[in-house]
N, C-alpha and C positions, 0 to 999 in steps of 0.2 A: 853368103860366102861367094867370093869371086871365082872365076874360072882358073886363075893362077893358083889360088889356094887349093882348089880341088885337084888340079894337076900335081901340085906339090905333095899333097897327101897320098895320091895314087903312086907316086914314085918312092914313097917311104919304104926303106928296106924292111923285109919281112921280120927281121930281128926286132926292130922297133915296135912293130905291131904285136909280136909275141910278148915283149917286155911289158907293153901297155896293158895287154889282156891279163897278164899275171898280176900287175899292180891293181887292176880293177877287181880281180877275183879276191885278192887279199883285202881290199876295202869292203867288198860285199861280205866277206866272212866276219870282219870286224863289226860291221853293222848288225849282222845276225847275232853276234855275241852281245852287243849292247842292247838290242831289242829283247833278247832272252833275259838279261839282267833287269831291264826295266819291267818286264812282265813279272819277274820274281818279286821285285820291290813293290809293285802294284798289289800283288797278292798279299804280301805282308801288311801293307797299309790297310787293305780291306779287312784282313783278319783282325786287325787292331780296332778299326773304327766300328765294326758291327757290334762287338760287345760294349764299346763305349756308348754307342747310340741307344742300346737297350738298357744301359745302366747295370750291365752284368759284370761286376768286378771280378767274380770268380773266373768267368770266361776270359777276361782280359789277362788275368794273372796266369792262367793256363797257356794262353797263346804266347805270352812273353817268356814263360819257362821253356816252351818248345823251341822258340826262336833262339834263346840263349844256349840251349843244348846243341842246336845245329851249328853253332859257331865253332 
């Protein structure tokens, strides 16, 4: 980054900085929500794969029933 770019960034009005921080906070919150949803989906897949790997049809049916009830 050149000296002119640094000087330009330092002259940026405080309102622009506050706006950018607010945008970044919103993006971080969105990422947190997506990560939470991904963790939930990973748990569901794991809950389904374990009974399948064991050949436990009853366990699989139970997991599917719980999932359908939660919808």
